[in-house]
C-alpha positions in Angstrom: -29.2 -5.6 -44.0 -28.0 -6.4 -40.2 -28.1 -3.5 -38.0 -24.9 -2.8 -36.0 -25.5 -2.1 -32.3 -22.8 -0.3 -30.2 -22.3 -2.2 -26.9 -21.5 -0.1 -24.1 -17.7 -0.1 -23.4 -16.7 -1.1 -20.0 -15.3 1.7 -18.1 -12.2 0.9 -16.0 -11.3 3.3 -13.3 -7.5 3.1 -11.8 -6.5 4.3 -8.6 -2.7 4.9 -8.0 -1.8 3.9 -4.4 1.6 4.8 -3.0 2.7 2.7 0.3 5.7 2.8 2.5 7.1 1.4 5.7 9.6 2.9 8.1 11.5 1.8 11.3 13.4 3.8 13.8 16.0 1.0 14.5 15.3 -2.3 12.8 13.7 -3.9 14.9 12.2 -0.6 16.4 9.5 1.7 16.4 7.8 1.5 12.8 5.2 2.6 10.9 3.2 2.1 7.6 1.7 4.7 5.3 -0.3 4.8 2.3 -1.7 7.2 -0.1 -4.6 6.7 -2.5 -5.2 8.8 -5.5 -8.6 8.5 -6.9 -9.6 9.4 -10.4 -12.0 12.2 -9.3 -9.1 13.7 -7.6 -9.9 12.3 -4.0 -6.8 11.4 -1.7 -6.9 9.1 1.1 -4.0 8.8 3.2 -3.5 6.9 6.4 -0.5 5.9 8.8 -0.1 3.7 11.7 2.6 1.8 13.5 3.8 0.0 16.5 6.8 0.2 19.2 8.3 -2.9 18.1 8.3 -4.2 14.7 10.4 -4.3 11.5 10.7 -2.2 8.3 9.5 -5.2 5.9 6.5 -5.9 8.4 5.6 -2.5 8.1 6.1 -2.2 4.2 3.7 -5.4 4.1 1.0 -3.7 6.4 1.1 -0.5 4.2 0.0 -2.6 1.2 -2.6 -4.6 3.2 -3.8 -1.3 4.7 -4.3 0.4 1.1 -5.7 -2.8 -0.6 -8.5 -2.7 2.3 -9.2 1.0 2.0 -9.7 0.4 -2.0 -12.0 -2.7 -1.4 -14.1 -0.6 1.3 -14.7 1.8 -1.3 -15.2 -0.1 -4.6 -15.9 -3.4 -3.2 -15.7 -6.3 -5.9 -16.5 -4.0 -8.6 -14.7 -5.5 -11.6 -14.6 -1.9 -13.4 -11.8 -0.8 -10.8 -8.0 -1.2 -11.0 -5.5 -0.3 -8.4 -1.7 0.3 -9.2 0.2 -0.1 -6.1 3.7 1.7 -6.1 6.1 1.1 -3.7 10.1 1.4 -3.4 10.1 -1.9 -1.8 11.1 -4.7 -4.2 10.8 -7.3 -1.3 7.1 -6.3 -1.1 6.6 -6.9 -4.8 8.4 -10.1 -5.2 6.9 -11.5 -2.0 3.2 -10.7 -2.9 4.0 -11.8 -6.6 5.4 -15.1 -5.1 8.6 -14.6 -6.7 10.8 -14.7 -3.6 10.4 -17.3 -1.1 8.3 -16.0 2.0 10.4 -16.9 5.1 9.4 -14.0 7.6 6.2 -12.2 8.5 4.3 -15.4 7.4 1.5 -14.2 9.7 0.8 -11.1 7.6 0.1 -13.1 4.1 -3.3 -14.5 4.9 -4.6 -11.2 5.5 -3.1 -9.8 2.2 -3.0 -12.5 -0.1 -6.9 -12.4 -0.8 -6.7 -8.6 -1.5 -4.3 -9.3 -4.4 -6.4 -10.1 -7.3 -6.6 -9.6 -11.1 -7.2 -5.8 -10.3 -4.0 -5.3 -8.7 -0.8 -4.6 -10.2 2.5 -3.6 -8.5 5.0 -0.9 -9.8 8.6 0.0 -8.2 9.6 3.3 -7.7 12.9 4.4 -6.8 12.6 5.7 -3.3 13.7 9.2 -2.5 13.6 10.1 -6.2 11.5 13.1 -6.0 8.1 11.4 -6.8 5.5 13.3 -5.0 3.3 10.2 -4.2 6.3 8.2 -3.0 7.8 11.2 -1.0 4.5 12.0 0.8 4.2 8.4 2.1 8.0 8.3 2.9 7.1 11.4 5.1 3.9 9.7 6.8 5.5 6.4 7.5 9.0 8.5 8.9 7.0 10.9 11.2 4.9 8.1 13.0 7.8 6.3 14.7 9.0 9.6 16.1 5.2 10.0 17.6 5.4 6.4 19.0 8.9 7.0 20.5 7.6 10.3 21.8 4.5 8.8 23.4 6.4 5.6 24.8 9.3 8.3 26.3 6.4 10.2 27.8 4.8 7.2 29.8 2.1 6.5 27.2 
């Protein structure tokens, strides 16, 4: 009689990432923000920006920064997945290569290697009340004002 052995089931852990970019003027002071929601309840958030940029650049940077943080924590572990939720159809279509890339070409070499089989993109409607999306919208919206205030104050 053949003995049936149970094989350990591969456990897949999924991180939900919300990303957003904002600009005060386009071009103008702009910012990116991300929020990573880990399965254990941990939240990672970050935002950054610059004085002269565009909304689309910051949207792409938000994804790059979220994926870099994801990689920093899980490395190449195939048991992890990340769902990037963004209100930017441009980001999804440029990174999935559904749309031709005509601008921001300097950013893609830093993003493309981070987009592998563990990464999935989902579109969320902006300003629809989804808490994660609203949070990154708020973070990205605050940063350009800090940049403008810092620039206006001589810093």
